[in-house]
C-alpha positions in Angstrom: -10.8 -41.7 32.0 -8.7 -42.5 28.9 -10.7 -43.6 25.9 -9.4 -46.7 24.1 -8.0 -46.0 20.7 -10.5 -46.6 17.9 -10.2 -50.1 16.3 -9.9 -50.4 12.6 -13.0 -51.9 11.0 -12.5 -55.5 10.0 -12.0 -56.1 6.3 -14.5 -58.5 4.7 -13.1 -60.5 1.9 -15.6 -61.0 -0.9 -16.8 -64.6 -1.3 -15.1 -66.7 -3.9 -17.4 -67.4 -6.9 -17.8 -71.1 -7.5 -19.2 -72.9 -10.6 -22.4 -73.5 -8.6 -22.7 -69.8 -7.6 -22.2 -68.8 -11.2 -24.6 -71.5 -12.5 -27.4 -70.4 -10.1 -27.0 -66.7 -11.2 -26.9 -67.6 -14.9 -30.1 -69.7 -14.6 -31.9 -66.9 -12.9 -30.9 -64.5 -15.8 -31.3 -66.7 -18.8 -34.1 -69.0 -18.0 -36.3 -70.7 -15.4 -34.2 -71.9 -12.6 -36.8 -74.6 -11.9 -36.4 -76.1 -15.3 -34.8 -79.6 -15.6 -31.2 -79.9 -16.7 -28.0 -78.3 -15.6 -28.4 -75.2 -17.8 -25.5 -73.7 -19.9 -22.0 -74.8 -19.2 -20.0 -72.3 -17.1 -16.2 -72.3 -16.8 -13.7 -69.7 -15.6 -11.7 -67.7 -18.1 -8.0 -68.3 -17.4 -6.9 -64.7 -18.0 -6.7 -62.5 -14.9 -8.1 -59.0 -14.5 -10.2 -56.8 -12.3 -13.2 -59.1 -12.6 -13.7 -62.8 -12.0 -14.7 -63.8 -15.6 -16.7 -66.9 -16.7 -17.6 -68.3 -20.0 -21.4 -69.0 -20.1 -22.2 -71.5 -22.9 -21.1 -70.3 -26.3 -22.9 -67.0 -26.4 -22.2 -65.1 -23.2 -19.5 -64.0 -20.7 -20.2 -63.2 -17.1 -18.0 -60.8 -15.2 -18.1 -60.5 -11.4 -16.6 -57.5 -9.7 -14.6 -58.6 -6.7 -14.5 -55.3 -4.8 -16.3 -52.0 -4.7 -13.7 -50.2 -6.9 -14.2 -52.8 -9.5 -17.9 -52.4 -9.3 -17.5 -48.7 -9.9 -15.3 -49.3 -12.9 -17.8 -51.8 -14.2 -20.7 -49.4 -14.1 -18.6 -46.7 -15.7 -17.5 -49.1 -18.4 -21.2 -50.0 -19.3 -22.0 -46.3 -19.8 -18.8 -45.7 -21.7 -19.5 -48.5 -24.2 -22.7 -46.7 -25.2 -20.7 -43.5 -25.7 -18.0 -45.0 -27.9 -20.0 -47.5 -29.9 -21.0 -45.0 -32.7 -17.4 -43.8 -33.1 -14.9 -46.6 -33.2 -15.9 -48.8 -36.1 -15.5 -52.1 -34.2 -17.9 -53.9 -31.9 -17.9 -53.7 -28.1 -19.8 -56.2 -25.9 -23.4 -55.6 -25.1 -24.7 -56.3 -21.6 -27.9 -58.4 -21.6 -28.1 -58.3 -17.8 -26.5 -56.4 -14.9 -26.9 -56.2 -11.2 -25.3 -57.3 -7.9 -24.1 -60.9 -7.4 -23.6 -60.1 -3.7 -24.4 -57.0 -1.8 -22.3 -54.1 -3.2 -20.6 -56.1 -5.9 -21.7 -55.9 -9.4 -22.0 -58.3 -12.3 -22.6 -57.9 -16.1 -23.6 -60.7 -18.4 -22.3 -59.7 -21.8 -22.7 -61.1 -25.3 -19.7 -63.0 -26.6 -18.1 -61.4 -29.6 -17.3 -64.0 -32.3 -13.7 -64.4 -33.1 -10.4 -65.4 -31.6 -8.0 -63.5 -29.2 -5.4 -61.3 -30.9 -2.9 -63.4 -29.0 -4.0 -66.4 -31.1 -4.9 -64.9 -34.5 -2.8 -62.7 -36.6 -4.1 -59.3 -37.8 -4.2 -58.9 -41.6 -3.7 -55.7 -43.7 -7.5 -55.2 -43.5 -7.3 -55.7 -39.8 -4.7 -52.9 -39.6 -7.3 -50.7 -41.3 -9.8 -51.7 -38.6 -7.2 -50.6 -35.9 -6.7 -47.3 -37.7 -10.5 -46.7 -37.6 -10.4 -47.6 -33.9 -7.7 -45.0 -33.2 -9.4 -42.4 -35.3 -12.7 -43.0 -33.6 -11.2 -42.7 -30.1 -10.1 -39.2 -31.0 -13.6 -38.4 -32.0 -15.2 -39.4 -28.7 -16.2 -36.2 -26.8 -13.8 -35.9 -24.0 -16.1 -33.9 -21.8 -18.8 -36.5 -22.1 -16.4 -39.2 -21.1 -15.3 -37.2 -18.1 -18.9 -36.8 -17.0 -19.1 -40.6 -16.9 -16.2 -40.6 -14.5 -13.4 -41.5 -16.9 -10.2 -40.1 -15.2 -7.8 -37.8 -16.8 -4.1 -38.9 -16.4 -0.9 -37.1 -17.3 1.5 -38.5 -19.9 4.3 -40.7 -18.6 7.9 -39.5 -18.6 9.8 -41.5 -21.2 13.1 -40.6 -19.6 12.0 -42.1 -16.3 10.6 -45.2 -18.0 13.8 -45.7 -20.2 16.0 -45.5 -17.1 13.8 -48.2 -15.4 13.9 -50.4 -18.5 17.7 -50.1 -18.7 18.0 -51.2 -15.1 15.6 -54.1 -15.8 17.4 -55.2 -18.9 20.7 -55.4 -16.9 19.0 -58.1 -14.7 18.1 -60.2 -17.7 20.4 -62.9 -19.1 22.2 -61.9 -22.2 20.4 -64.5 -24.3 17.0 -63.0 -23.3 17.8 -59.3 -23.9 20.9 -57.1 -24.8 20.8 -53.8 -22.9 22.8 -52.2 -25.7 19.6 -52.2 -27.7 18.6 -49.1 -25.7 21.4 -47.2 -27.4 18.9 -46.7 -30.2 17.0 -44.3 -27.8 19.7 -41.9 -26.7 19.0 -39.6 -23.7 18.3 -36.5 -25.9 15.8 -38.5 -28.0 14.1 -39.7 -24.9 13.7 -36.1 -23.7 12.3 -35.1 -27.1 9.8 -37.9 -27.1 9.2 -37.6 -23.4 5.9 -35.7 -23.3 2.5 -35.9 -25.0 1.8 -33.6 -27.9 -1.7 -32.5 -28.9 -4.9 -32.6 -27.0 -5.8 -35.5 -24.7 -8.1 -38.1 -26.1 -10.0 -41.2 -24.9 -7.5 -44.0 -24.5 -8.4 -47.6 -24.1 -5.1 -48.1 -22.1 -5.0 -51.8 -22.6 -5.0 -52.6 -26.3 -3.2 -55.9 -25.8 -3.8 -59.0 -27.9 -6.1 -60.5 -25.2 -8.5 -57.6 -25.6 -8.7 -57.7 -29.5 -11.3 -60.0 -31.1 -9.9 -61.1 -34.5 -11.7 -63.1 -37.2 -10.2 -65.9 -39.2 -9.4 -63.5 -42.1 -7.5 -61.3 -39.7 -10.1 -58.5 -39.4 -10.4 -56.9 -36.0 -14.0 -57.4 -35.1 -14.2 -56.1 -31.5 -12.4 -54.7 -28.5 -12.9 -56.0 -25.0 -12.5 -54.6 -21.4 -12.9 -50.8 -21.4 -12.7 -50.7 -17.6 -9.2 -49.1 -17.6 -10.0 -46.3 -20.1 -8.6 -42.9 -19.4 -8.4 -39.4 -20.9 -4.7 -39.0 -21.8 -1.9 -39.8 -24.2 -2.9 -41.6 -27.4 0.7 -42.9 -27.6 -0.3 -45.4 -24.9 -2.7 -47.1 -27.3 -0.1 -47.1 -30.0 2.2 -48.8 -27.5 -0.4 -51.4 -26.7 -0.8 -52.3 -30.3 2.9 -52.5 -30.8 2.9 -55.3 -28.1 -0.2 -56.9 -29.5 0.4 -56.9 -33.3 4.0 -55.9 -33.7 5.7 -52.5 -34.1 5.4 -52.2 -37.9 1.7 -53.0 -37.9 1.0 -50.6 -35.0 2.8 -47.8 -36.6 1.1 -48.4 -40.0 -2.3 -48.3 -38.2 -1.5 -45.2 -36.3 -0.2 -43.4 -39.4 -3.3 -44.4 -41.3 -5.3 -42.9 -38.4 -3.5 -39.6 -39.0 -0.8 -39.7 -36.3 2.6 -38.2 -37.2 6.0 -39.5 -36.5 6.5 -38.2 -33.0 3.5 -39.9 -31.3 4.2 -43.1 -33.3 7.8 -43.2 -32.1 6.8 -42.3 -28.6 4.3 -45.2 -28.6 6.9 -47.5 -29.9 9.4 -46.7 -27.2 6.7 -46.9 -24.5 6.0 -50.4 -25.7 9.7 -51.4 -25.8 10.4 -50.1 -22.3 7.3 -51.5 -20.8 7.8 -55.0 -22.3 11.4 -55.2 -20.9 10.3 -54.1 -17.5 7.5 -56.7 -17.4 9.8 -59.5 -18.6 12.4 -58.7 -16.0 9.8 -58.5 -13.3 8.4 -61.9 -14.1 11.9 -63.4 -14.5 12.8 -62.2 -11.0 9.7 -63.8 -9.6 10.5 -67.1 -11.5 7.1 -67.2 -13.0 8.0 -69.7 -15.8 4.4 -69.9 -17.1 4.3 -66.2 -17.9 7.7 -66.1 -19.7 6.7 -67.3 -23.2 3.9 -64.6 -23.6 6.1 -61.9 -22.2 9.0 -62.9 -24.5 6.7 -62.7 -27.4 5.6 -59.2 -26.4 9.3 -58.1 -26.3 9.9 -59.6 -29.7 6.9 -57.8 -31.2 7.6 -54.5 -29.6 11.3 -54.5 -30.7 10.5 -55.3 -34.4 12.4 -52.7 -36.5 10.4 -50.1 -38.4 11.4 -47.9 -41.3 10.3 -44.8 -39.4 13.2 -45.2 -37.0 15.7 -45.1 -39.9 14.3 -42.1 -41.8 13.3 -39.9 -38.9 16.0 -37.6 -37.4 14.8 -36.9 -33.9 17.2 -34.0 -33.6 15.1 -32.1 -36.1 11.9 -33.0 -34.2 8.6 -34.6 -35.3 5.1 -33.4 -34.8 
């Protein structure tokens, strides 16, 4: 008798968190859920991400993992925060409560770091020094300890491949948005020379965009959010993130102050430039008009000229 083929297990979508779901959870964590009054205000954070994120009053942020992979990353991030906190010179959130909001899906209730998003507040010269301390500290985090926490090791990206993808993306953009001839600044031989990582792998935040920087009114960088995507790999990726977040000149100044030489700085600069154009073209093709202004600002910041480009001869090589 022929056995029927096995049927795939049904996929169960996680429940959608509602304000009432979040409010009940918050009341159970922060106070007596039988006390009168509605409790602290809860409202969703607009930014996307791996977690469903909610403001809780003025002092906390609640992050709900929406799948099991996100739950694993969340648990890893909580342990990683403790490892990096003594090294990086800026604050990271502290979890005041953690657990599961539904079976198998985690949550963390974190302290809210005071300050504005790096997308809204400019970084000052002292803030650049804070970023330099951050990059320096990331190199000092013990790689083996990070790996024991489950932080993955990833290979460096090919700048040649990325440049080719960015050139194709630029050709799809209107001339008034981006001129593909700007990629002539990165000739094919230079892309080869900057194509690989130099030096030992380090802990990389891998998402140092403006939305993850907490900046005070005086332009100091007071904290860094969302370590769920951290990897062991190419430090040029964090230089690239900063080029998009605070502009190419400020990112290179911070990286230089952190002890990075010309080659990783230039590699980070061109990773940022290529990535920003690919993202802009992808959103334009999808006609996502709401995303265009931030993406256009990222392209503008990443393509700001820097003195290092004019004085460095890539044919001679840089360390």
